[in-house]
C-alpha positions as CSV (number, residue, x, y, z in Angstrom):
1,X,14.5,10.9,-34.8
2,X,16.1,11.0,-31.3
3,X,14.0,12.5,-28.5
4,X,15.7,13.4,-25.2
5,X,13.7,13.9,-22.0
6,X,15.4,15.5,-19.0
7,X,13.4,14.5,-15.9
8,X,12.1,11.3,-14.4
9,X,9.0,12.4,-12.5
10,X,5.4,13.1,-13.4
11,X,6.0,15.4,-16.4
12,X,8.7,13.4,-18.0
13,X,6.9,10.0,-17.5
14,X,3.6,11.4,-18.8
15,X,5.5,12.8,-21.9
16,X,7.2,9.5,-22.5
17,X,3.9,7.6,-22.5
18,X,2.2,10.2,-24.6
19,X,5.0,10.1,-27.1
20,X,5.2,6.3,-27.3
21,X,1.4,6.1,-27.9
22,X,2.1,7.9,-31.2
23,X,5.6,6.9,-32.1
24,X,7.0,3.5,-31.3
25,X,10.0,3.7,-33.6
26,X,12.1,6.8,-32.7
27,X,14.9,6.6,-30.3
28,X,14.2,8.0,-26.8
29,X,16.7,8.7,-24.0
30,X,15.5,9.8,-20.5
31,X,18.0,11.5,-18.3
32,X,17.6,11.7,-14.5
33,X,19.9,13.4,-12.0
34,X,18.6,10.9,-9.3
35,X,19.9,7.4,-9.1
36,X,16.9,5.1,-9.5
37,X,13.3,4.5,-10.8
38,X,10.6,7.2,-10.5
39,X,9.0,7.8,-7.1
40,X,6.1,10.1,-6.0
41,X,7.2,13.3,-4.2
42,X,3.6,13.7,-3.1
43,X,3.8,10.5,-1.1
44,X,7.0,11.3,0.9
45,X,5.1,12.9,3.9
46,X,3.0,9.7,4.1
47,X,6.1,7.6,4.2
48,X,7.5,9.8,7.0
49,X,4.3,9.5,8.9
50,X,4.6,5.7,8.7
51,X,1.4,5.5,6.7
52,X,3.2,4.1,3.6
53,X,6.0,1.5,3.2
54,X,9.1,2.4,1.3
55,X,8.4,0.3,-1.7
56,X,5.1,2.0,-2.3
57,X,6.8,5.3,-3.0
58,X,7.9,4.1,-6.4
59,X,5.4,4.7,-9.2
60,X,7.2,2.8,-12.0
61,X,8.9,-0.6,-12.0
62,X,12.4,-1.0,-13.3
63,X,11.2,-2.7,-16.5
64,X,9.0,0.2,-17.3
65,X,11.7,1.9,-19.2
66,X,12.5,-1.2,-21.3
67,X,8.8,-1.7,-21.9
68,X,8.7,1.8,-23.4
69,X,11.9,1.2,-25.4
70,X,13.7,4.0,-23.6
71,X,17.4,4.3,-22.7
72,X,17.8,5.7,-19.2
73,X,20.7,7.7,-17.9
74,X,20.3,7.6,-14.1
75,X,22.5,9.8,-11.9
76,X,23.4,12.0,-14.8
77,X,23.3,15.8,-14.3
78,X,22.8,18.0,-17.3
79,X,24.8,21.2,-17.1
80,X,23.4,23.0,-20.1
81,X,21.6,22.7,-23.4
82,X,23.5,23.6,-26.5
83,X,20.5,24.5,-28.6
84,X,22.6,25.4,-31.7
85,X,24.4,22.0,-31.7
86,X,21.2,20.2,-30.5
87,X,23.2,18.6,-27.6
88,X,23.0,18.0,-23.9
89,X,26.2,18.8,-22.0
90,X,26.7,16.7,-18.8
91,X,28.6,17.6,-15.6
92,X,31.1,14.8,-16.2
93,X,32.0,16.1,-19.7
94,X,29.8,13.8,-21.7
95,X,27.3,15.1,-24.3
96,X,24.2,13.7,-25.9
97,X,22.8,14.8,-29.2
98,X,19.0,15.1,-29.8
99,X,16.6,16.1,-32.5
100,X,13.8,17.1,-30.1
101,X,14.0,17.8,-26.4
102,X,11.7,18.0,-23.4
103,X,12.9,19.8,-20.3
104,X,11.0,18.4,-17.3
105,X,13.8,19.0,-14.7
106,X,11.4,20.1,-12.0
107,X,12.4,22.4,-9.2
108,X,14.6,22.6,-6.1
109,X,14.0,23.9,-2.6
110,X,15.2,27.4,-1.7
111,X,16.2,28.9,1.6
112,X,15.5,32.3,2.9
113,X,18.5,34.5,3.7
114,X,18.8,33.5,7.4
115,X,22.2,33.2,9.0
116,X,23.1,29.6,9.8
117,X,20.8,27.8,7.4
118,X,23.6,26.6,5.2
119,X,25.2,24.4,7.9
120,X,24.5,20.9,9.2
121,X,21.2,20.0,10.8
122,X,19.1,21.9,8.2
123,X,16.9,19.8,5.9
124,X,14.2,19.9,3.3
125,X,11.4,17.5,2.4
126,X,11.6,17.5,-1.4
127,X,13.5,14.4,-2.6
128,X,13.5,10.7,-1.7
129,X,17.0,11.2,-0.1
130,X,15.5,14.1,2.0
131,X,12.8,11.8,3.3
132,X,15.3,9.0,4.1
133,X,17.5,11.4,6.0
134,X,14.6,12.8,8.0
135,X,13.3,9.3,8.7
136,X,16.6,8.5,10.4
137,X,16.4,11.7,12.4
138,X,12.7,11.5,13.5
139,X,13.3,10.1,16.9
140,X,10.6,10.4,19.5
141,X,11.3,13.5,21.7
142,X,13.6,15.2,19.2
143,X,13.0,18.9,18.7
144,X,12.3,20.3,15.2
145,X,11.7,23.7,13.8
146,X,9.7,23.9,10.6
147,X,10.3,27.2,8.7
148,X,7.3,28.1,6.6
149,X,3.6,27.2,6.8
150,X,2.7,26.1,3.2
151,X,1.5,22.6,2.3
152,X,4.9,21.0,2.2
153,X,6.0,22.6,5.5
154,X,2.8,21.7,7.3
155,X,3.0,18.1,6.0
156,X,6.5,17.9,7.3
157,X,5.3,19.2,10.7
158,X,2.4,16.8,10.8
159,X,4.7,13.8,10.0
160,X,7.2,14.9,12.7
161,X,4.4,15.3,15.3
162,X,2.9,11.9,14.4
163,X,6.4,10.4,15.0
164,X,6.5,12.0,18.5
165,X,8.8,14.9,17.9
166,X,8.5,18.3,19.6
167,X,7.5,20.6,16.7
168,X,7.6,24.4,16.3
169,X,6.4,26.2,13.1
170,X,7.5,29.7,12.3
171,X,5.8,31.6,9.4
172,X,6.8,35.1,8.3
173,X,3.4,36.3,7.2
174,X,0.3,36.7,9.3
175,X,-1.4,33.3,8.7
176,X,-0.7,29.7,7.7
177,X,-1.3,28.7,4.1
178,X,-1.8,32.4,3.1
179,X,-2.3,31.7,-0.6
180,X,-4.5,28.7,-0.1
181,X,-6.9,29.6,2.8
182,X,-8.8,32.7,3.8
183,X,-8.3,34.0,7.4
184,X,-11.2,32.0,8.9
185,X,-10.1,28.7,7.4
186,X,-6.5,29.4,8.4
187,X,-7.6,30.1,12.0
188,X,-9.6,26.8,12.0
189,X,-6.6,24.8,10.8
190,X,-4.2,26.5,13.2
191,X,-6.5,25.6,16.0
192,X,-6.3,22.0,15.0
193,X,-2.5,22.2,14.8
194,X,-2.3,23.6,18.3
195,X,-4.6,20.9,19.6
196,X,-2.0,18.4,18.3
197,X,0.7,20.0,20.4
198,X,2.5,21.9,17.7
199,X,3.6,25.5,18.5
200,X,2.8,27.9,15.6
201,X,4.2,31.5,15.4
202,X,2.9,33.6,12.5
203,X,4.1,37.1,11.6
204,X,7.4,36.0,13.0
205,X,10.8,36.6,11.4
206,X,13.6,34.1,12.0
207,X,16.8,36.0,12.5
208,X,19.4,33.3,12.7
209,X,20.5,29.8,13.7
210,X,23.6,29.0,15.7
211,X,25.2,25.6,16.5
212,X,26.7,24.5,19.8
213,X,29.5,22.1,20.3
214,X,27.1,19.1,20.4
215,X,25.4,20.1,17.1
216,X,22.2,21.4,18.6
217,X,20.7,24.4,16.9
218,X,20.0,27.6,18.8
219,X,17.2,29.6,17.0
220,X,16.7,33.3,17.3
221,X,13.4,34.8,16.1
222,X,11.8,38.2,16.6
223,X,9.5,38.3,19.6
224,X,10.5,34.9,20.9
225,X,13.0,33.8,23.5
226,X,15.9,31.9,21.9
227,X,15.2,28.1,21.8
228,X,17.1,25.0,20.9
229,X,16.2,22.3,18.4
230,X,17.8,19.2,17.0
231,X,17.0,19.9,13.4
232,X,15.4,22.4,11.1
233,X,13.2,21.6,8.1
234,X,13.0,24.5,5.6
235,X,9.7,24.6,3.6
236,X,9.8,28.2,2.3
237,X,9.5,27.6,-1.4
238,X,11.1,26.1,-4.5
239,X,12.8,27.5,-7.5
240,X,12.4,26.0,-11.0
241,X,15.4,24.3,-12.5
242,X,15.2,26.7,-15.5
243,X,18.9,27.4,-15.9
244,X,19.5,24.8,-18.7
245,X,17.9,27.1,-21.3
246,X,18.8,30.7,-20.5
247,X,18.0,31.9,-24.0
248,X,14.3,31.0,-23.4
249,X,13.9,32.9,-20.1
250,X,12.2,36.2,-19.6
251,X,14.1,38.8,-17.5
252,X,13.2,38.7,-13.8
253,X,10.6,35.9,-14.2
254,X,11.1,32.3,-13.0
255,X,10.4,29.4,-15.2
256,X,10.7,28.7,-18.9
257,X,7.7,30.2,-20.8
258,X,5.9,27.9,-23.1
259,X,3.2,28.1,-25.6
260,X,0.0,26.1,-25.5
261,X,1.9,23.4,-27.4
262,X,4.4,23.3,-24.5
263,X,7.2,24.4,-26.9
264,X,9.6,27.1,-25.9
265,X,10.9,29.8,-28.1
266,X,13.7,27.4,-29.1
267,X,12.5,25.3,-32.0
268,X,12.0,21.7,-31.1
269,X,12.6,22.2,-27.4
270,X,9.7,21.8,-25.0
271,X,9.3,22.3,-21.3
272,X,6.8,20.8,-18.8
273,X,6.1,20.5,-15.1
274,X,7.5,22.7,-12.4
275,X,10.1,24.2,-14.7
276,X,7.5,25.5,-17.2
277,X,5.5,28.7,-17.0
278,X,2.5,27.8,-19.1
279,X,-1.1,28.8,-20.0
280,X,-3.7,28.8,-17.2
281,X,-7.3,27.6,-17.4
282,X,-8.6,31.1,-16.6
283,X,-6.9,32.7,-19.5
284,X,-4.7,34.9,-17.4
285,X,-0.9,35.3,-17.6
286,X,1.3,32.3,-17.8
287,X,2.1,30.8,-14.4
288,X,4.0,28.0,-12.7
289,X,1.7,25.6,-11.0
290,X,4.1,23.3,-9.2
291,X,1.5,20.6,-8.9
292,X,1.5,16.9,-9.8
293,X,-1.6,17.0,-12.0
294,X,-0.3,20.1,-13.9
295,X,2.9,18.3,-14.6
296,X,1.0,15.2,-15.9
297,X,-1.1,17.4,-18.1
298,X,2.0,19.3,-19.4
299,X,3.8,16.1,-20.1
300,X,0.8,14.6,-21.9
301,X,0.6,17.6,-24.3
302,X,4.4,17.9,-24.7
303,X,4.8,14.2,-25.5
304,X,2.1,14.3,-28.1
305,X,3.7,17.3,-29.7
306,X,7.2,15.8,-29.6
307,X,5.6,13.3,-32.0
308,X,4.2,16.1,-34.1
309,X,0.5,15.7,-33.0
310,X,-0.3,19.4,-32.8
311,X,-2.1,19.1,-29.4
312,X,-3.1,22.4,-27.7
313,X,-3.1,22.6,-23.9
314,X,-6.2,24.1,-22.3
315,X,-4.4,25.6,-19.3
316,X,-3.6,24.5,-15.8
317,X,-5.8,24.9,-12.7
318,X,-4.4,24.8,-9.2
319,X,-6.1,22.4,-6.9
320,X,-4.8,21.1,-3.6
321,X,-6.2,18.6,-1.2
322,X,-4.3,17.3,1.8
323,X,-5.2,15.5,5.0
324,X,-3.3,16.7,8.0
325,X,-3.8,17.3,11.7
326,X,-7.1,15.5,11.6
327,X,-8.8,17.6,8.9
328,X,-9.0,17.7,5.1
329,X,-7.8,21.0,3.6
330,X,-8.7,21.8,0.0
331,X,-8.3,24.8,-2.3
332,X,-9.3,25.3,-5.9
333,X,-8.4,28.1,-8.3
334,X,-8.3,31.7,-7.1
335,X,-9.8,32.3,-3.7
336,X,-8.9,36.0,-3.3
337,X,-12.0,38.0,-4.3
338,X,-11.9,41.2,-6.4
339,X,-14.4,44.0,-6.3
340,X,-17.7,42.9,-7.8
341,X,-17.1,39.2,-7.2
342,X,-19.9,37.1,-5.6
343,X,-18.6,35.3,-2.5
344,X,-20.6,32.4,-0.9
345,X,-19.4,31.5,2.6
346,X,-20.9,28.5,4.5
347,X,-20.2,27.2,8.0
348,X,-23.4,25.3,8.5
349,X,-22.7,22.2,6.3
350,X,-22.4,18.8,7.9
351,X,-18.8,17.6,7.5
352,X,-17.5,21.0,6.3
353,X,-16.4,23.5,8.9
354,X,-15.7,26.3,6.5
355,X,-16.5,26.7,2.8
356,X,-15.9,29.6,0.5
357,X,-16.8,29.9,-3.2
358,X,-15.8,32.9,-5.3
359,X,-17.6,33.7,-8.6
360,X,-16.9,36.3,-11.2
361,X,-19.6,37.4,-13.7
362,X,-21.5,34.3,-12.9
363,X,-18.6,31.8,-13.3
364,X,-16.9,30.2,-10.3
365,X,-13.2,31.1,-10.2
366,X,-12.1,29.4,-6.9
367,X,-13.2,27.7,-3.7
368,X,-11.8,26.4,-0.5
369,X,-13.0,23.9,2.1
370,X,-11.8,22.7,5.5
371,X,-13.2,19.9,7.6
372,X,-13.9,16.4,6.5
373,X,-13.7,14.6,3.1
374,X,-17.0,16.1,2.0
375,X,-15.2,19.3,1.2
376,X,-13.1,17.5,-1.3
377,X,-16.2,16.1,-2.9
378,X,-17.7,19.5,-3.4
379,X,-14.4,21.0,-4.7
380,X,-14.3,18.1,-7.2
381,X,-17.7,19.0,-8.4
382,X,-16.9,22.6,-8.7
383,X,-13.6,21.9,-10.6
384,X,-15.2,21.5,-14.0
385,X,-17.1,24.8,-13.6
386,X,-13.8,26.6,-12.8
387,X,-11.7,24.8,-15.3
388,X,-14.1,25.2,-18.2
389,X,-15.3,28.6,-17.1
390,X,-18.9,27.3,-17.1
391,X,-21.6,29.7,-15.6
392,X,-23.1,28.6,-12.3
393,X,-25.7,31.1,-11.3
394,X,-27.0,29.0,-8.3
395,X,-23.9,28.2,-6.3
396,X,-25.9,27.8,-3.1
397,X,-28.2,25.4,-4.8
398,X,-25.3,23.2,-6.0
399,X,-24.0,23.1,-2.5
400,X,-27.3,22.3,-0.9
401,X,-28.1,19.7,-3.6
402,X,-24.8,17.9,-3.4
403,X,-25.0,14.4,-1.9
404,X,-21.8,14.9,0.2
405,X,-22.3,11.7,2.1
406,X,-21.1,9.5,-0.8
407,X,-17.8,8.1,0.5
408,X,-16.8,6.8,-2.9
409,X,-17.3,10.2,-4.4
410,X,-15.1,11.6,-1.7
411,X,-12.4,9.2,-2.4
412,X,-12.6,10.0,-6.1
413,X,-12.3,13.7,-5.4
414,X,-9.2,13.0,-3.3
415,X,-7.7,10.9,-6.0
416,X,-8.3,13.6,-8.6
417,X,-6.8,16.2,-6.4
418,X,-4.1,13.7,-5.6
419,X,-3.3,15.1,-2.2
420,X,-1.0,17.4,-4.1
421,X,1.6,19.4,-2.4
422,X,2.0,22.8,-4.0
423,X,5.2,24.8,-3.9
424,X,4.9,27.3,-1.0
425,X,5.3,30.9,-1.8
426,X,6.4,32.5,1.4
427,X,9.7,33.7,0.0
428,X,9.4,36.2,-2.9
429,X,12.5,34.8,-4.6
430,X,10.8,31.4,-4.9
431,X,8.2,30.2,-7.4
432,X,4.7,31.6,-7.1
433,X,2.4,29.0,-8.5
434,X,-0.9,30.7,-7.8
């Protein structure tokens, strides 16, 4: 049997390891559009901030692929999947046959329809090459506009500010991190951002960007005087790279829908990670959770089932934890309450400036925390209740009983959350992963 894996990040690697744990004999080929060994997208902001050296970005060594008896095609872009012929068709005219296939091709940044965003001076923070380009441009005193105020955008803004750049953030909707924080938590975080000298404009529409003869960018936004920057970082969302298997798509919905086995409607073809719209832990409609741990879970199940193991995925749960602007920001599950939900809000806890827990029929469905690492500890403890839909009738008691001063527990919660950057959702055309 020949198994092909398209994608060299968390989902693809997790699938490879899961497959090889069950099948050491079959041929495996891993295809990557990028040029080298796997790196962590989550760590790119830390590299830009100077907190992490370049070589620490890479999460697998070069001999990893040989150790897993896997042929790797780096720098090879798949144009389409010919499901009938069981073949991958490459941009350069080559083809590769397969018996079973995993599509773990991830996602790509998207841009809002703003005049001038297609020209030079406009960047993203999504790939290693993006980070290297920005690293060269992050000169102290340079002026940068960050479009969007999701996790990726704010991490880019924090990195730029830490490097001494003059930073402005523009967000179309009325608050920062609108899908992740409630209004009080967003106001707290925005206050911290302002304290670090970053200008933030919410409820603001960017109308266009023009270039002068020297390459500087003139920005026009509703309600603001025109201003000039040296570069723009766009962090307004991502789109799944789901075009390889159009016959599996659902009209008007992004992502390749998958069953609990991670298999698509095409027999023998699986999908995992940002490209897959899969089951959720709360039993709701299939969603894209563009998160590192979700991709790892997807890959683990898909790899097992590529080997015929019959594993069933229990569903993904969104959880984000990030440290930026001097605070830890965490969000778990669904934080928007419906009528009849029980909501516990606390602002009197040491080390946590704002905590919100939402429960439905006695079961926690989401929580958020902003402040110190203790919030991540508490979210880590709530995670099993949310994921397993376990009743918790005494939310306040759990909060008050928690020994939030255990630094090791805090570090563990951060590791489990992975400081994951979720795909922002400010632009309707982009992926919504909550």
